PDB file with one MODEL, atoms N, CA, C and O in Angstrom:
MODEL        1
ATOM      1  N   MET A   1      97.592  93.560 131.005  1.00  0.00           N
ATOM      2  CA  MET A   1      98.798  93.249 130.270  1.00  0.00           C
ATOM      3  C   MET A   1      98.417  92.646 128.920  1.00  0.00           C
ATOM      4  O   MET A   1      97.532  91.795 128.839  1.00  0.00           O
ATOM      5  N   LEU A   2      99.087  93.090 127.877  1.00  0.00           N
ATOM      6  CA  LEU A   2      98.847  92.547 126.546  1.00  0.00           C
ATOM      7  C   LEU A   2      99.808  91.393 126.300  1.00  0.00           C
ATOM      8  O   LEU A   2     100.968  91.428 126.710  1.00  0.00           O
ATOM      9  N   HIS A   3      99.316  90.403 125.642  1.00  0.00           N
ATOM     10  CA  HIS A   3     100.124  89.222 125.342  1.00  0.00           C
ATOM     11  C   HIS A   3     100.635  89.324 123.906  1.00  0.00           C
ATOM     12  O   HIS A   3      99.928  88.986 122.957  1.00  0.00           O
ATOM     13  N   TRP A   4     101.868  89.794 123.765  1.00  0.00           N
ATOM     14  CA  TRP A   4     102.444  90.003 122.444  1.00  0.00           C
ATOM     15  C   TRP A   4     102.618  88.706 121.680  1.00  0.00           C
ATOM     16  O   TRP A   4     102.705  88.721 120.452  1.00  0.00           O
ATOM     17  N   GLU A   5     102.670  87.584 122.381  1.00  0.00           N
ATOM     18  CA  GLU A   5     102.829  86.311 121.682  1.00  0.00           C
ATOM     19  C   GLU A   5     101.634  86.005 120.780  1.00  0.00           C
ATOM     20  O   GLU A   5     101.743  85.199 119.856  1.00  0.00           O
ATOM     21  N   VAL A   6     100.494  86.646 121.048  1.00  0.00           N
ATOM     22  CA  VAL A   6      99.334  86.475 120.169  1.00  0.00           C
ATOM     23  C   VAL A   6      99.671  87.010 118.777  1.00  0.00           C
ATOM     24  O   VAL A   6      99.332  86.386 117.771  1.00  0.00           O
ATOM     25  N   PHE A   7     100.332  88.154 118.720  1.00  0.00           N
ATOM     26  CA  PHE A   7     100.739  88.706 117.433  1.00  0.00           C
ATOM     27  C   PHE A   7     101.808  87.841 116.781  1.00  0.00           C
ATOM     28  O   PHE A   7     101.828  87.667 115.562  1.00  0.00           O
ATOM     29  N   ASN A   8     102.677  87.315 117.592  1.00  0.00           N
ATOM     30  CA  ASN A   8     103.816  86.563 117.079  1.00  0.00           C
ATOM     31  C   ASN A   8     103.453  85.125 116.736  1.00  0.00           C
ATOM     32  O   ASN A   8     104.290  84.393 116.208  1.00  0.00           O
ATOM     33  N   SER A   9     102.234  84.707 117.020  1.00  0.00           N
ATOM     34  CA  SER A   9     101.848  83.313 116.796  1.00  0.00           C
ATOM     35  C   SER A   9     101.565  82.999 115.339  1.00  0.00           C
ATOM     36  O   SER A   9     101.520  81.830 114.954  1.00  0.00           O
ATOM     37  N   ASN A  10     101.373  84.029 114.524  1.00  0.00           N
ATOM     38  CA  ASN A  10     101.154  83.772 113.096  1.00  0.00           C
ATOM     39  C   ASN A  10     101.754  84.912 112.279  1.00  0.00           C
ATOM     40  O   ASN A  10     101.885  86.030 112.777  1.00  0.00           O
ATOM     41  N   PRO A  11     102.118  84.638 111.034  1.00  0.00           N
ATOM     42  CA  PRO A  11     102.769  85.661 110.199  1.00  0.00           C
ATOM     43  C   PRO A  11     101.908  86.906 109.973  1.00  0.00           C
ATOM     44  O   PRO A  11     102.441  88.014 109.920  1.00  0.00           O
ATOM     45  N   ALA A  12     100.605  86.748 109.842  1.00  0.00           N
ATOM     46  CA  ALA A  12      99.734  87.904 109.600  1.00  0.00           C
ATOM     47  C   ALA A  12      99.735  88.857 110.801  1.00  0.00           C
ATOM     48  O   ALA A  12      99.828  90.073 110.632  1.00  0.00           O
ATOM     49  N   GLY A  13      99.633  88.310 111.992  1.00  0.00           N
ATOM     50  CA  GLY A  13      99.656  89.136 113.197  1.00  0.00           C
ATOM     51  C   GLY A  13     100.974  89.861 113.356  1.00  0.00           C
ATOM     52  O   GLY A  13     101.013  91.029 113.745  1.00  0.00           O
ATOM     53  N   ARG A  14     102.049  89.162 113.054  1.00  0.00           N
ATOM     54  CA  ARG A  14     103.383  89.757 113.142  1.00  0.00           C
ATOM     55  C   ARG A  14     103.508  90.902 112.134  1.00  0.00           C
ATOM     56  O   ARG A  14     104.063  91.951 112.461  1.00  0.00           O
ATOM     57  N   CYS A  15     103.006  90.715 110.930  1.00  0.00           N
ATOM     58  CA  CYS A  15     103.054  91.769 109.910  1.00  0.00           C
ATOM     59  C   CYS A  15     102.244  92.989 110.346  1.00  0.00           C
ATOM     60  O   CYS A  15     102.692  94.123 110.183  1.00  0.00           O
ATOM     61  N   ILE A  16     101.064  92.758 110.895  1.00  0.00           N
ATOM     62  CA  ILE A  16     100.225  93.868 111.363  1.00  0.00           C
ATOM     63  C   ILE A  16     100.960  94.686 112.414  1.00  0.00           C
ATOM     64  O   ILE A  16     100.947  95.916 112.375  1.00  0.00           O
ATOM     65  N   LEU A  17     101.596  94.004 113.344  1.00  0.00           N
ATOM     66  CA  LEU A  17     102.329  94.686 114.409  1.00  0.00           C
ATOM     67  C   LEU A  17     103.514  95.461 113.854  1.00  0.00           C
ATOM     68  O   LEU A  17     103.712  96.620 114.215  1.00  0.00           O
ATOM     69  N   TYR A  18     104.301  94.846 112.987  1.00  0.00           N
ATOM     70  CA  TYR A  18     105.481  95.511 112.432  1.00  0.00           C
ATOM     71  C   TYR A  18     105.106  96.684 111.529  1.00  0.00           C
ATOM     72  O   TYR A  18     105.788  97.709 111.539  1.00  0.00           O
ATOM     73  N   ILE A  19     104.042  96.551 110.758  1.00  0.00           N
ATOM     74  CA  ILE A  19     103.606  97.662 109.909  1.00  0.00           C
ATOM     75  C   ILE A  19     103.135  98.828 110.767  1.00  0.00           C
ATOM     76  O   ILE A  19     103.453  99.980 110.476  1.00  0.00           O
ATOM     77  N   ALA A  20     102.382  98.538 111.819  1.00  0.00           N
ATOM     78  CA  ALA A  20     101.924  99.591 112.732  1.00  0.00           C
ATOM     79  C   ALA A  20     103.117 100.308 113.352  1.00  0.00           C
ATOM     80  O   ALA A  20     103.126 101.533 113.471  1.00  0.00           O
ATOM     81  N   ARG A  21     104.118  99.534 113.744  1.00  0.00           N
ATOM     82  CA  ARG A  21     105.330 100.126 114.312  1.00  0.00           C
ATOM     83  C   ARG A  21     106.038 101.003 113.283  1.00  0.00           C
ATOM     84  O   ARG A  21     106.446 102.122 113.596  1.00  0.00           O
ATOM     85  N   ASP A  22     106.185 100.503 112.063  1.00  0.00           N
ATOM     86  CA  ASP A  22     106.884 101.259 111.024  1.00  0.00           C
ATOM     87  C   ASP A  22     106.177 102.566 110.701  1.00  0.00           C
ATOM     88  O   ASP A  22     106.824 103.601 110.537  1.00  0.00           O
ATOM     89  N   ILE A  23     104.857 102.524 110.609  1.00  0.00           N
ATOM     90  CA  ILE A  23     104.099 103.748 110.332  1.00  0.00           C
ATOM     91  C   ILE A  23     104.317 104.764 111.449  1.00  0.00           C
ATOM     92  O   ILE A  23     104.572 105.937 111.181  1.00  0.00           O
ATOM     93  N   SER A  24     104.219 104.324 112.681  1.00  0.00           N
ATOM     94  CA  SER A  24     104.367 105.234 113.815  1.00  0.00           C
ATOM     95  C   SER A  24     105.761 105.834 113.876  1.00  0.00           C
ATOM     96  O   SER A  24     105.909 107.036 114.096  1.00  0.00           O
ATOM     97  N   VAL A  25     106.772 105.023 113.688  1.00  0.00           N
ATOM     98  CA  VAL A  25     108.154 105.513 113.731  1.00  0.00           C
ATOM     99  C   VAL A  25     108.411 106.487 112.587  1.00  0.00           C
ATOM    100  O   VAL A  25     109.047 107.522 112.784  1.00  0.00           O
ATOM    101  N   ASN A  26     107.922 106.161 111.399  1.00  0.00           N
ATOM    102  CA  ASN A  26     108.134 107.057 110.260  1.00  0.00           C
ATOM    103  C   ASN A  26     107.417 108.384 110.433  1.00  0.00           C
ATOM    104  O   ASN A  26     107.932 109.418 110.008  1.00  0.00           O
ATOM    105  N   ARG A  27     106.244 108.379 111.046  1.00  0.00           N
ATOM    106  CA  ARG A  27     105.542 109.646 111.302  1.00  0.00           C
ATOM    107  C   ARG A  27     106.322 110.521 112.277  1.00  0.00           C
ATOM    108  O   ARG A  27     106.323 111.746 112.160  1.00  0.00           O
ATOM    109  N   ILE A  28     106.975 109.891 113.228  1.00  0.00           N
ATOM    110  CA  ILE A  28     107.809 110.645 114.173  1.00  0.00           C
ATOM    111  C   ILE A  28     109.061 111.162 113.469  1.00  0.00           C
ATOM    112  O   ILE A  28     109.490 112.291 113.709  1.00  0.00           O
ATOM    113  N   ALA A  29     109.639 110.345 112.609  1.00  0.00           N
ATOM    114  CA  ALA A  29     110.909 110.690 111.959  1.00  0.00           C
ATOM    115  C   ALA A  29     110.762 111.751 110.872  1.00  0.00           C
ATOM    116  O   ALA A  29     111.683 112.540 110.660  1.00  0.00           O
ATOM    117  N   LEU A  30     109.635 111.786 110.189  1.00  0.00           N
ATOM    118  CA  LEU A  30     109.494 112.669 109.033  1.00  0.00           C
ATOM    119  C   LEU A  30     109.819 114.135 109.329  1.00  0.00           C
ATOM    120  O   LEU A  30     110.615 114.728 108.601  1.00  0.00           O
ATOM    121  N   PRO A  31     109.240 114.743 110.363  1.00  0.00           N
ATOM    122  CA  PRO A  31     109.566 116.156 110.592  1.00  0.00           C
ATOM    123  C   PRO A  31     111.012 116.370 111.062  1.00  0.00           C
ATOM    124  O   PRO A  31     111.514 117.493 111.010  1.00  0.00           O
ATOM    125  N   LEU A  32     111.671 115.329 111.510  1.00  0.00           N
ATOM    126  CA  LEU A  32     113.049 115.445 111.996  1.00  0.00           C
ATOM    127  C   LEU A  32     114.081 115.187 110.904  1.00  0.00           C
ATOM    128  O   LEU A  32     115.257 115.513 111.069  1.00  0.00           O
ATOM    129  N   ALA A  33     113.647 114.604 109.795  1.00  0.00           N
ATOM    130  CA  ALA A  33     114.576 114.264 108.713  1.00  0.00           C
ATOM    131  C   ALA A  33     115.091 115.538 108.057  1.00  0.00           C
ATOM    132  O   ALA A  33     114.332 116.475 107.809  1.00  0.00           O
ATOM    133  N   LYS A  34     116.390 115.561 107.782  1.00  0.00           N
ATOM    134  CA  LYS A  34     117.005 116.750 107.196  1.00  0.00           C
ATOM    135  C   LYS A  34     117.265 116.578 105.702  1.00  0.00           C
ATOM    136  O   LYS A  34     117.099 117.526 104.935  1.00  0.00           O
ATOM    137  N   ALA A  35     117.664 115.399 105.288  1.00  0.00           N
ATOM    138  CA  ALA A  35     118.007 115.174 103.882  1.00  0.00           C
ATOM    139  C   ALA A  35     116.742 114.967 103.050  1.00  0.00           C
ATOM    140  O   ALA A  35     115.807 114.287 103.471  1.00  0.00           O
ATOM    141  N   ASP A  36     116.738 115.561 101.875  1.00  0.00           N
ATOM    142  CA  ASP A  36     115.574 115.423 100.989  1.00  0.00           C
ATOM    143  C   ASP A  36     115.318 113.972 100.610  1.00  0.00           C
ATOM    144  O   ASP A  36     114.165 113.551 100.520  1.00  0.00           O
ATOM    145  N   GLY A  37     116.378 113.204 100.386  1.00  0.00           N
ATOM    146  CA  GLY A  37     116.231 111.795 100.036  1.00  0.00           C
ATOM    147  C   GLY A  37     115.580 111.001 101.154  1.00  0.00           C
ATOM    148  O   GLY A  37     114.748 110.128 100.907  1.00  0.00           O
ATOM    149  N   THR A  38     115.961 111.307 102.372  1.00  0.00           N
ATOM    150  CA  THR A  38     115.375 110.628 103.528  1.00  0.00           C
ATOM    151  C   THR A  38     113.904 110.984 103.666  1.00  0.00           C
ATOM    152  O   THR A  38     113.070 110.113 103.914  1.00  0.00           O
ATOM    153  N   LYS A  39     113.585 112.262 103.507  1.00  0.00           N
ATOM    154  CA  LYS A  39     112.182 112.689 103.567  1.00  0.00           C
ATOM    155  C   LYS A  39     111.358 111.996 102.485  1.00  0.00           C
ATOM    156  O   LYS A  39     110.233 111.559 102.728  1.00  0.00           O
ATOM    157  N   ARG A  40     111.938 111.902 101.279  1.00  0.00           N
ATOM    158  CA  ARG A  40     111.244 111.241 100.169  1.00  0.00           C
ATOM    159  C   ARG A  40     111.012 109.768 100.482  1.00  0.00           C
ATOM    160  O   ARG A  40     109.926 109.245 100.234  1.00  0.00           O
ATOM    161  N   ASP A  41     112.036 109.088 101.030  1.00  0.00           N
ATOM    162  CA  ASP A  41     111.895 107.671 101.375  1.00  0.00           C
ATOM    163  C   ASP A  41     110.829 107.449 102.443  1.00  0.00           C
ATOM    164  O   ASP A  41     110.027 106.520 102.348  1.00  0.00           O
ATOM    165  N   ILE A  42     110.826 108.305 103.455  1.00  0.00           N
ATOM    166  CA  ILE A  42     109.836 108.178 104.530  1.00  0.00           C
ATOM    167  C   ILE A  42     108.430 108.420 103.978  1.00  0.00           C
ATOM    168  O   ILE A  42     107.500 107.670 104.276  1.00  0.00           O
ATOM    169  N   THR A  43     108.285 109.466 103.175  1.00  0.00           N
ATOM    170  CA  THR A  43     106.979 109.780 102.589  1.00  0.00           C
ATOM    171  C   THR A  43     106.498 108.639 101.700  1.00  0.00           C
ATOM    172  O   THR A  43     105.325 108.269 101.746  1.00  0.00           O
ATOM    173  N   PHE A  44     107.388 108.085 100.898  1.00  0.00           N
ATOM    174  CA  PHE A  44     107.030 106.961 100.029  1.00  0.00           C
ATOM    175  C   PHE A  44     106.561 105.770 100.859  1.00  0.00           C
ATOM    176  O   PHE A  44     105.551 105.143 100.539  1.00  0.00           O
ATOM    177  N   THR A  45     107.292 105.464 101.917  1.00  0.00           N
ATOM    178  CA  THR A  45     106.926 104.338 102.785  1.00  0.00           C
ATOM    179  C   THR A  45     105.566 104.575 103.429  1.00  0.00           C
ATOM    180  O   THR A  45     104.735 103.667 103.476  1.00  0.00           O
ATOM    181  N   LEU A  46     105.333 105.775 103.920  1.00  0.00           N
ATOM    182  CA  LEU A  46     104.036 106.090 104.528  1.00  0.00           C
ATOM    183  C   LEU A  46     102.910 105.971 103.508  1.00  0.00           C
ATOM    184  O   LEU A  46     101.820 105.500 103.832  1.00  0.00           O
ATOM    185  N   ASP A  47     103.172 106.398 102.280  1.00  0.00           N
ATOM    186  CA  ASP A  47     102.158 106.259 101.226  1.00  0.00           C
ATOM    187  C   ASP A  47     101.857 104.789 100.949  1.00  0.00           C
ATOM    188  O   ASP A  47     100.698 104.412 100.775  1.00  0.00           O
ATOM    189  N   GLN A  48     102.892 103.966 100.908  1.00  0.00           N
ATOM    190  CA  GLN A  48     102.714 102.542 100.630  1.00  0.00           C
ATOM    191  C   GLN A  48     101.961 101.829 101.743  1.00  0.00           C
ATOM    192  O   GLN A  48     101.200 100.896 101.487  1.00  0.00           O
ATOM    193  N   LEU A  49     102.173 102.268 102.974  1.00  0.00           N
ATOM    194  CA  LEU A  49     101.555 101.618 104.129  1.00  0.00           C
ATOM    195  C   LEU A  49     100.280 102.329 104.587  1.00  0.00           C
ATOM    196  O   LEU A  49      99.712 101.982 105.622  1.00  0.00           O
ATOM    197  N   GLY A  50      99.840 103.305 103.829  1.00  0.00           N
ATOM    198  CA  GLY A  50      98.755 104.196 104.238  1.00  0.00           C
ATOM    199  C   GLY A  50      97.439 103.552 104.603  1.00  0.00           C
ATOM    200  O   GLY A  50      96.681 104.131 105.381  1.00  0.00           O
ATOM    201  N   ASN A  51      97.133 102.389 104.080  1.00  0.00           N
ATOM    202  CA  ASN A  51      95.844 101.751 104.379  1.00  0.00           C
ATOM    203  C   ASN A  51      95.892 100.876 105.626  1.00  0.00           C
ATOM    204  O   ASN A  51      94.936 100.155 105.913  1.00  0.00           O
ATOM    205  N   ASN A  52      96.972 100.931 106.354  1.00  0.00           N
ATOM    206  CA  ASN A  52      97.142 100.121 107.565  1.00  0.00           C
ATOM    207  C   ASN A  52      97.028 100.993 108.801  1.00  0.00           C
ATOM    208  O   ASN A  52      97.108 102.219 108.724  1.00  0.00           O
ATOM    209  N   ARG A  53      96.839 100.348 109.938  1.00  0.00           N
ATOM    210  CA  ARG A  53      96.736 101.070 111.207  1.00  0.00           C
ATOM    211  C   ARG A  53      98.118 101.411 111.749  1.00  0.00           C
ATOM    212  O   ARG A  53      99.070 100.648 111.579  1.00  0.00           O
ATOM    213  N   ASP A  54      98.217 102.564 112.402  1.00  0.00           N
ATOM    214  CA  ASP A  54      99.436 102.887 113.116  1.00  0.00           C
ATOM    215  C   ASP A  54      99.374 102.247 114.504  1.00  0.00           C
ATOM    216  O   ASP A  54      98.365 101.644 114.871  1.00  0.00           O
ATOM    217  N   MET A  55     100.442 102.381 115.261  1.00  0.00           N
ATOM    218  CA  MET A  55     100.511 101.706 116.565  1.00  0.00           C
ATOM    219  C   MET A  55      99.427 102.202 117.513  1.00  0.00           C
ATOM    220  O   MET A  55      98.834 101.407 118.243  1.00  0.00           O
ATOM    221  N   TYR A  56      99.162 103.500 117.513  1.00  0.00           N
ATOM    222  CA  TYR A  56      98.121 104.045 118.385  1.00  0.00           C
ATOM    223  C   TYR A  56      96.767 103.408 118.076  1.00  0.00           C
ATOM    224  O   TYR A  56      96.064 102.962 118.984  1.00  0.00           O
ATOM    225  N   THR A  57      96.406 103.369 116.799  1.00  0.00           N
ATOM    226  CA  THR A  57      95.107 102.811 116.403  1.00  0.00           C
ATOM    227  C   THR A  57      95.047 101.322 116.677  1.00  0.00           C
ATOM    228  O   THR A  57      94.024 100.809 117.130  1.00  0.00           O
ATOM    229  N   LEU A  58      96.138 100.628 116.403  1.00  0.00           N
ATOM    230  CA  LEU A  58      96.176  99.188 116.661  1.00  0.00           C
ATOM    231  C   LEU A  58      95.985  98.905 118.148  1.00  0.00           C
ATOM    232  O   LEU A  58      95.188  98.043 118.519  1.00  0.00           O
ATOM    233  N   MET A  59      96.708  99.623 118.993  1.00  0.00           N
ATOM    234  CA  MET A  59      96.585  99.407 120.437  1.00  0.00           C
ATOM    235  C   MET A  59      95.187  99.767 120.929  1.00  0.00           C
ATOM    236  O   MET A  59      94.635  99.082 121.790  1.00  0.00           O
ATOM    237  N   LYS A  60      94.621 100.827 120.393  1.00  0.00           N
ATOM    238  CA  LYS A  60      93.255 101.221 120.764  1.00  0.00           C
ATOM    239  C   LYS A  60      92.271 100.109 120.404  1.00  0.00           C
ATOM    240  O   LYS A  60      91.409  99.757 121.209  1.00  0.00           O
ATOM    241  N   ASP A  61      92.399  99.558 119.202  1.00  0.00           N
ATOM    242  CA  ASP A  61      91.516  98.473 118.771  1.00  0.00           C
ATOM    243  C   ASP A  61      91.673  97.236 119.649  1.00  0.00           C
ATOM    244  O   ASP A  61      90.691  96.583 119.999  1.00  0.00           O
ATOM    245  N   ILE A  62      92.910  96.924 119.997  1.00  0.00           N
ATOM    246  CA  ILE A  62      93.169  95.760 120.854  1.00  0.00           C
ATOM    247  C   ILE A  62      92.550  95.969 122.231  1.00  0.00           C
ATOM    248  O   ILE A  62      91.910  95.068 122.772  1.00  0.00           O
ATOM    249  N   LEU A  63      92.741  97.150 122.792  1.00  0.00           N
ATOM    250  CA  LEU A  63      92.204  97.416 124.129  1.00  0.00           C
ATOM    251  C   LEU A  63      90.682  97.435 124.139  1.00  0.00           C
ATOM    252  O   LEU A  63      90.060  96.972 125.095  1.00  0.00           O
ATOM    253  N   GLU A  64      90.080  97.971 123.077  1.00  0.00           N
ATOM    254  CA  GLU A  64      88.618  97.950 123.001  1.00  0.00           C
ATOM    255  C   GLU A  64      88.103  96.521 122.929  1.00  0.00           C
ATOM    256  O   GLU A  64      87.122  96.180 123.590  1.00  0.00           O
ATOM    257  N   ARG A  65      88.751  95.688 122.137  1.00  0.00           N
ATOM    258  CA  ARG A  65      88.330  94.286 122.035  1.00  0.00           C
ATOM    259  C   ARG A  65      88.532  93.559 123.358  1.00  0.00           C
ATOM    260  O   ARG A  65      87.674  92.794 123.797  1.00  0.00           O
ATOM    261  N   PHE A  66      89.671  93.806 123.984  1.00  0.00           N
ATOM    262  CA  PHE A  66      89.965  93.183 125.273  1.00  0.00           C
ATOM    263  C   PHE A  66      88.933  93.608 126.316  1.00  0.00           C
ATOM    264  O   PHE A  66      88.436  92.776 127.074  1.00  0.00           O
ATOM    265  N   THR A  67      88.615  94.889 126.353  1.00  0.00           N
ATOM    266  CA  THR A  67      87.627  95.404 127.305  1.00  0.00           C
ATOM    267  C   THR A  67      86.270  94.761 127.067  1.00  0.00           C
ATOM    268  O   THR A  67      85.598  94.351 128.013  1.00  0.00           O
ATOM    269  N   PHE A  68      85.863  94.672 125.800  1.00  0.00           N
ATOM    270  CA  PHE A  68      84.588  94.044 125.454  1.00  0.00           C
ATOM    271  C   PHE A  68      84.571  92.583 125.915  1.00  0.00           C
ATOM    272  O   PHE A  68      83.581  92.121 126.482  1.00  0.00           O
ATOM    273  N   GLU A  69      85.658  91.865 125.672  1.00  0.00           N
ATOM    274  CA  GLU A  69      85.723  90.462 126.083  1.00  0.00           C
ATOM    275  C   GLU A  69      85.646  90.317 127.598  1.00  0.00           C
ATOM    276  O   GLU A  69      85.003  89.396 128.100  1.00  0.00           O
ATOM    277  N   MET A  70      86.298  91.223 128.331  1.00  0.00           N
ATOM    278  CA  MET A  70      86.268  91.158 129.780  1.00  0.00           C
ATOM    279  C   MET A  70      84.857  91.452 130.307  1.00  0.00           C
ATOM    280  O   MET A  70      84.408  90.830 131.269  1.00  0.00           O
ATOM    281  N   ILE A  71      84.172  92.393 129.678  1.00  0.00           N
ATOM    282  CA  ILE A  71      82.789  92.694 130.070  1.00  0.00           C
ATOM    283  C   ILE A  71      81.902  91.470 129.842  1.00  0.00           C
ATOM    284  O   ILE A  71      81.084  91.125 130.694  1.00  0.00           O
ATOM    285  N   CYS A  72      82.066  90.821 128.700  1.00  0.00           N
ATOM    286  CA  CYS A  72      81.262  89.633 128.404  1.00  0.00           C
ATOM    287  C   CYS A  72      81.535  88.511 129.383  1.00  0.00           C
ATOM    288  O   CYS A  72      80.613  87.806 129.795  1.00  0.00           O
ATOM    289  N   ILE A  73      82.785  88.339 129.756  1.00  0.00           N
ATOM    290  CA  ILE A  73      83.149  87.276 130.700  1.00  0.00           C
ATOM    291  C   ILE A  73      82.526  87.558 132.062  1.00  0.00           C
ATOM    292  O   ILE A  73      82.018  86.642 132.707  1.00  0.00           O
ATOM    293  N   HIS A  74      82.558  88.805 132.505  1.00  0.00           N
ATOM    294  CA  HIS A  74      82.038  89.148 133.825  1.00  0.00           C
ATOM    295  C   HIS A  74      80.513  89.112 133.886  1.00  0.00           C
ATOM    296  O   HIS A  74      79.942  88.985 134.968  1.00  0.00           O
ATOM    297  N   LYS A  75      79.852  89.221 132.738  1.00  0.00           N
ATOM    298  CA  LYS A  75      78.384  89.156 132.718  1.00  0.00           C
ATOM    299  C   LYS A  75      77.876  87.731 132.834  1.00  0.00           C
ATOM    300  O   LYS A  75      76.717  87.514 133.186  1.00  0.00           O
ATOM    301  N   LYS A  76      78.726  86.760 132.543  1.00  0.00           N
ATOM    302  CA  LYS A  76      78.287  85.356 132.581  1.00  0.00           C
ATOM    303  C   LYS A  76      78.128  84.854 133.986  1.00  0.00           C
ATOM    304  O   LYS A  76      77.766  83.695 134.190  1.00  0.00           O
TER     305      LYS A  76
ENDMDL
END
């Protein structure tokens, strides 16, 4: 189980989580958008957030770190 309160405990963690969510949602929405203005807004947002992780990558990184920590704990 992931402890979401870790992300919510500081503004930086909360921003990372929300940006990852926004990127993921916008990637899903882009091919479904019908209006040109909406497509432009989504594309602009994705461009602005492009250097950040999406939810998949963020969760993968968290799970890898968690797994590594659990391995280290069990080796002690």
